[in-house]
C-alpha positions, 0 to 999 in steps of 0.5 A: 063757405060764403053766407048769404046775405039778407037784409032784415028789418030789426026795428023793435026786435029784441037783442041780447048782447053777452058783454060790455067791452069794445066789440059789445059796444060797436055792434050794440051801437050798429043795432040801435041805429037800426031800431033794434031793442038791445039788452046788454048783460055784463058787470061792467061796460065799455064808455061808449055803451054809457055814452050810448045809455046817455043818448037813448035814455036808457038805464044801467042797474045792477040786478035790473030787470025792467026800466024805462027812459025817455020820459016814461017811453021804454028806452031801446037800451037796457044794460044789466050789470051782472055776470051773465052767468048770473043772468042765466040763473035768474032766467025766470025773472023779468026780462031774462025770461024773455026770448031774444030775436038774436043774441051776440056773444061778444064777451072777453071769455070764451066760456061766457061766449060758449055759454050765452050761445047755447042759452040762446039756441036753446031759446031759439035765437039767432046766434053770433058768437065773437070769438068763434065763427064755427058757432055763429049762426051768421056773422056780424058784418062791417056796416057802411051806410049813406041815407037808405043804402045800406052795404055789409061787408064780411070775410067769412068770419076769419079775417076781420082786418080784411073786412075792415079794409074793404068796408073802409075803401067802400066808404071812401068811395060811397059819397062819389058813387051816390051822387053819380 
């Protein structure tokens, strides 16, 4: 079944990402570019997330629940270096007590993703589980942007390579279309 496309203002919305690998890194980068406040929970993170931490002045600490960057202003990116299971167990503390608006389960483990998706749903968050499209409230699209123009492409969560190819063709054609 095809999902209805919906474009939403996510500026300042809290997004929790379970996992710190390459898939999580791509999604974190996209979310930050649209103004979301992102917390990544993972024992280890991809180099791209490290780069984003430096770019946005965020913090990356073991067992950290609060931090600030950029001269005292709160950073839109926080990394909590711990296993998601530990985060859930400590859910009454600090940032873990907050309810995310959206939760992305993008860990390398199906069990962690299942736990994260259940935890997020229990709190009323929109959930995307990278390894199981049937457990998604929404699909995370391939994004193409040019100024205020945003195109999202999905193949119903089933063929990421097809979505990437279509997005690539749109990216190639978009500059010419924007000139017309």
